C-alpha positions as CSV (number, residue, x, y, z in Angstrom):
1,M,130.4,121.6,84.9
2,T,132.9,118.9,86.4
3,P,132.2,117.7,90.0
4,S,135.1,118.5,92.2
5,P,136.9,115.5,93.5
6,S,136.2,114.3,97.1
7,P,139.1,114.8,99.7
8,G,140.1,111.2,99.2
9,D,139.9,111.2,95.4
10,N,143.1,109.6,93.8
11,K,142.2,108.3,90.5
12,A,145.7,107.0,89.5
13,R,146.0,105.0,92.9
14,A,142.4,103.8,92.4
15,A,143.4,102.5,88.9
16,V,146.3,100.6,90.2
17,L,144.4,99.3,92.9
18,V,141.3,97.9,90.8
19,L,143.7,96.3,88.4
20,L,145.6,94.7,91.2
21,A,142.3,93.4,92.6
22,I,141.3,92.1,89.2
23,G,144.6,90.3,88.7
24,L,144.5,88.7,92.1
25,A,140.8,87.6,91.7
26,S,141.6,86.1,88.2
27,T,144.6,84.1,89.6
28,Q,142.3,82.7,92.5
29,D,139.8,81.7,89.7
30,A,142.4,79.9,87.8
31,I,143.6,78.0,90.8
32,I,140.1,77.0,91.6
33,K,139.6,75.8,88.1
34,A,142.8,73.7,88.2
35,M,141.7,72.1,91.6
36,S,137.9,71.4,90.5
37,G,138.9,68.1,89.0
38,T,140.4,66.8,92.3
39,Y,138.6,68.3,95.2
40,P,135.1,69.2,96.0
41,V,134.0,72.7,95.8
42,Y,133.1,72.8,99.7
43,E,136.7,72.0,100.4
44,T,138.0,74.7,98.4
45,M,135.6,77.1,99.9
46,L,136.5,76.0,103.5
47,I,140.3,76.5,102.9
48,R,139.6,79.9,101.4
49,G,137.5,81.0,104.2
50,L,139.9,79.6,106.9
51,T,142.8,81.4,105.4
52,S,141.0,84.7,104.7
53,L,139.5,84.9,108.2
54,P,142.7,85.9,110.2
55,I,143.7,88.3,107.5
56,L,140.5,90.1,107.5
57,G,140.0,90.0,111.1
58,V,143.3,91.3,111.9
59,W,143.0,94.2,109.5
60,L,139.6,95.1,111.1
61,A,140.8,94.7,114.6
62,Y,143.8,97.1,113.9
63,T,141.7,99.8,111.9
64,H,138.4,99.9,113.7
65,G,138.2,97.2,116.3
66,L,136.3,93.8,116.4
67,R,133.5,95.4,118.4
68,T,132.3,97.0,115.1
69,L,131.0,93.6,113.9
70,L,128.1,94.1,116.4
71,T,126.2,96.2,114.1
72,P,122.5,96.8,114.4
73,L,122.3,96.1,110.5
74,W,123.7,92.6,110.9
75,L,120.5,90.9,109.6
76,R,120.8,92.7,106.3
77,I,124.5,92.0,106.1
78,L,123.9,88.5,106.8
79,I,121.2,88.1,103.9
80,R,123.3,90.0,101.4
81,A,126.3,87.6,102.3
82,L,124.1,84.6,101.7
83,I,122.9,85.8,98.5
84,L,126.6,86.6,97.4
85,C,127.7,83.2,98.7
86,T,125.3,81.4,96.3
87,A,126.5,83.6,93.6
88,Y,130.1,82.8,94.4
89,L,129.3,79.1,94.6
90,A,127.6,79.2,91.1
91,F,130.5,81.1,89.8
92,I,133.1,78.6,90.8
93,L,130.7,75.6,89.7
94,A,130.6,77.2,86.2
95,I,134.5,77.7,86.1
96,A,134.8,73.8,86.5
97,A,132.9,73.2,83.2
98,M,133.6,76.2,81.1
99,P,136.6,78.1,79.8
100,I,137.4,80.9,82.0
101,A,137.2,83.5,79.3
102,N,133.5,82.5,78.5
103,M,132.6,82.3,82.2
104,V,134.0,85.8,83.0
105,A,132.5,87.4,79.9
106,I,129.0,86.2,80.9
107,Y,129.7,87.5,84.5
108,F,130.3,90.9,83.3
109,T,126.5,91.1,82.5
110,M,126.2,91.9,86.3
111,P,126.2,95.6,85.6
112,F,123.3,95.3,83.2
113,F,121.3,93.5,85.9
114,V,121.9,96.3,88.4
115,A,120.9,98.9,85.7
116,G,117.8,96.9,85.1
117,L,116.8,96.3,88.7
118,A,117.5,100.0,89.9
119,G,114.2,100.8,88.7
120,P,111.9,98.4,90.5
121,F,114.0,98.0,93.6
122,L,115.5,101.3,94.2
123,G,112.9,103.5,92.5
124,E,115.5,104.8,90.2
125,R,114.6,106.1,86.7
126,V,116.3,103.9,84.3
127,P,117.4,106.0,81.3
128,Y,117.1,104.9,77.6
129,Y,120.7,104.3,77.0
130,R,120.8,101.8,79.9
131,W,118.1,99.8,78.3
132,I,120.0,99.9,75.0
133,A,123.1,98.7,76.8
134,I,121.3,96.0,78.7
135,V,119.6,94.5,75.4
136,T,123.0,94.7,73.7
137,G,124.8,93.0,76.4
138,F,122.6,90.0,76.5
139,A,122.6,89.8,72.9
140,G,126.3,89.3,73.4
141,V,125.9,86.6,75.9
142,I,123.5,84.9,73.4
143,V,126.2,84.9,70.8
144,M,128.6,83.3,73.2
145,V,126.4,80.8,74.9
146,R,124.4,79.8,71.5
147,P,121.4,78.1,73.3
148,G,119.8,75.4,71.2
149,V,122.9,74.4,69.4
150,Q,125.4,71.4,70.2
151,A,128.0,73.8,71.7
152,F,125.6,75.0,74.4
153,E,127.0,74.5,77.8
154,P,124.4,74.2,80.6
155,A,126.9,75.7,83.2
156,A,126.4,79.1,81.5
157,L,123.1,79.2,83.2
158,L,125.2,79.1,86.5
159,A,127.2,82.0,85.2
160,L,124.2,83.9,84.4
161,Y,122.7,83.4,87.9
162,S,126.1,84.3,89.3
163,A,125.9,87.7,87.7
164,F,122.3,88.1,88.8
165,G,123.2,87.2,92.5
166,Y,126.2,89.5,92.6
167,A,124.0,92.2,91.0
168,I,121.5,92.0,94.0
169,G,124.3,92.0,96.5
170,Q,125.7,95.2,94.8
171,M,122.1,96.7,95.0
172,M,121.9,96.0,98.6
173,G,125.4,97.0,99.3
174,R,124.8,100.6,98.1
175,D,122.9,101.7,101.1
176,L,124.9,99.3,103.6
177,A,128.3,100.8,102.4
178,Q,127.0,104.2,103.5
179,R,126.0,103.1,107.0
180,V,128.5,100.4,108.0
181,E,132.3,100.1,107.5
182,P,132.9,98.1,104.4
183,L,135.5,95.9,106.2
184,V,132.9,95.0,108.7
185,I,130.7,93.7,105.8
186,A,133.8,91.8,104.2
187,N,134.3,90.0,107.5
188,W,130.6,89.0,107.8
189,Q,130.8,87.9,104.3
190,N,133.8,85.7,104.6
191,A,132.5,84.1,107.8
192,V,129.2,83.3,105.9
193,Y,131.3,81.7,103.0
194,F,133.0,79.6,105.5
195,I,129.8,78.1,107.3
196,F,128.1,77.9,104.0
197,A,130.8,75.6,102.7
198,G,130.7,73.7,105.8
199,V,126.9,73.1,105.5
200,I,127.4,71.9,101.9
201,G,130.0,69.6,102.9
202,V,128.1,68.0,105.6
203,I,125.2,67.4,103.2
204,A,127.4,66.1,100.4
205,Q,129.1,63.6,102.8
206,A,125.7,62.5,104.4
207,S,123.9,62.1,101.0
208,G,126.8,59.8,99.5
209,F,125.6,61.3,96.3
210,A,128.4,61.5,93.6
211,G,127.6,62.9,90.2
212,E,130.2,62.5,87.6
213,S,128.2,63.2,84.5
214,H,128.9,66.8,84.5
215,K,132.0,68.7,85.8
216,S,130.0,71.1,87.7
217,L,128.0,68.4,89.4
218,A,131.1,66.4,90.1
219,F,132.7,69.5,91.7
220,L,129.7,70.0,94.0
221,T,129.4,66.4,95.0
222,R,132.7,64.9,95.2
223,P,133.9,63.3,98.6
224,F,136.4,65.1,100.8
225,V,140.0,64.5,99.7
226,W,143.1,65.1,102.1
227,P,144.9,67.6,100.0
228,T,148.7,67.1,99.2
229,L,150.9,69.7,100.8
230,P,151.5,71.5,97.3
231,D,147.6,71.5,96.7
232,F,147.0,72.8,100.4
233,L,149.4,75.6,99.9
234,L,147.7,76.6,96.6
235,L,144.2,76.4,98.1
236,S,145.4,78.4,100.9
237,A,146.8,81.0,98.6
238,V,143.1,81.4,97.2
239,G,142.2,82.6,100.7
240,V,145.0,85.1,100.7
241,L,144.4,86.2,97.2
242,A,140.6,86.6,98.0
243,A,141.5,88.8,101.2
244,F,143.9,91.1,99.4
245,A,141.6,91.4,96.3
246,M,138.8,92.4,98.6
247,M,140.9,95.0,100.4
248,S,142.0,96.3,97.0
249,F,138.4,96.6,95.6
250,I,137.3,98.4,98.9
251,S,140.2,100.9,98.6
252,A,139.8,101.4,95.0
253,Y,136.1,102.4,95.3
254,K,136.8,104.6,98.2
255,L,139.7,106.5,96.3
256,A,137.5,107.3,93.2
257,E,134.1,107.5,91.8
258,S,132.6,104.0,90.7
259,N,132.1,105.1,87.1
260,F,135.8,105.8,86.9
261,V,136.9,102.6,88.6
262,A,134.4,100.2,87.1
263,P,135.8,100.1,83.5
264,F,139.2,98.9,84.8
265,E,137.2,95.7,85.8
266,Y,137.0,94.6,82.2
267,S,140.8,93.9,82.4
268,G,139.5,90.6,83.8
269,M,138.8,89.4,80.3
270,I,142.5,89.8,79.4
271,W,143.5,87.6,82.4
272,A,140.7,85.0,81.7
273,V,142.0,84.6,78.1
274,L,145.7,84.5,79.1
275,F,145.1,82.0,82.0
276,G,142.9,79.8,79.8
277,L,145.5,79.7,77.2
278,L,148.6,79.1,79.3
279,F,147.1,76.5,81.8
280,F,144.2,75.0,80.3
281,N,144.7,75.1,76.4
282,D,141.4,77.2,76.2
283,F,141.5,79.7,73.4
284,P,138.1,81.4,72.7
285,D,136.6,80.8,69.4
286,F,135.1,83.3,67.0
287,W,131.7,83.3,68.8
288,T,133.3,83.8,72.1
289,W,135.4,86.5,70.9
290,S,132.5,88.2,69.2
291,G,130.2,88.0,72.4
292,M,132.9,89.2,74.7
293,A,133.5,92.3,72.4
294,V,129.7,93.0,72.6
295,V,129.3,92.6,76.2
296,A,132.4,94.7,76.9
297,S,131.3,97.5,74.5
298,A,127.8,97.7,76.0
299,G,129.1,97.9,79.4
300,L,131.6,100.8,78.4
301,F,129.1,102.5,76.7
302,M,126.9,102.6,79.7
303,L,129.4,103.6,82.0
304,Y,130.4,106.5,79.5
305,M,126.8,107.7,79.2
306,D,126.4,107.5,83.0
307,R,129.6,109.5,83.5
308,R,128.5,112.2,80.8
309,A,125.0,112.4,82.3
310,R,126.5,113.1,85.8
311,F,128.7,115.7,84.3
312,Q,125.8,117.5,82.6
313,T,123.9,117.5,85.8
314,G,126.8,118.3,88.0
């Protein structure tokens, strides 16, 4: 029995929006990687947050009113935002040192973390096929990362933490999204990113530590650099891209079921390979292609089985 669509169900529009969101987010990642050799990470995050702030704020004021920010669930939203903020920081630090395609492929282990944590944290029964997908997905990551060999990149651990942090955020967001307007959550999250970046900047400037031994460490500790006008415009564009990507994601998941929308997110791997090749001369090797294929196949298998299980019980 096929579940009847919700009143707002619009699969075609949802697919277009999530593809747009992935394209915008991927462009943002490419700009951040390009800037990571010149500017510190906190500066890129500050400009991103400052640019996104009026866009998200005006959208909220127009649709729901700014008073909706005063939700009784603000503490839970704040904790979730802090977790997501550390995950985002780990993500862009890893991007500074790794080819985008490798980074994005490792990030797509996030659904496996969600599936594995659903049991102990949400009390959900984790079906056998999810465990198969989880084990297979992490096998794909091992193929890409190749720990213990000369090609191993320590920043891959940052990429894994990023996936884990986003998974925790998604778990917390399941309940919050049912009780709080998603745009309220987005505004809180953007504000936390901005404040967090400022704190990192103050600590980095006060410590005087500068680590140039690794690209991720250098991106974290580099002193503040006044951007040129073209660079400032590019960094500001990151904030605009992030705001509209966030809005597109929210709208896509409102218009259709998550198990329909989620597979389209794997289009990020295509963008990652394309941008890596065009702008950074990064072309995935055999092991990266193989690992990417395994991770994507495991994720799509899990989504397919989830969808089939829902149809059978619906």
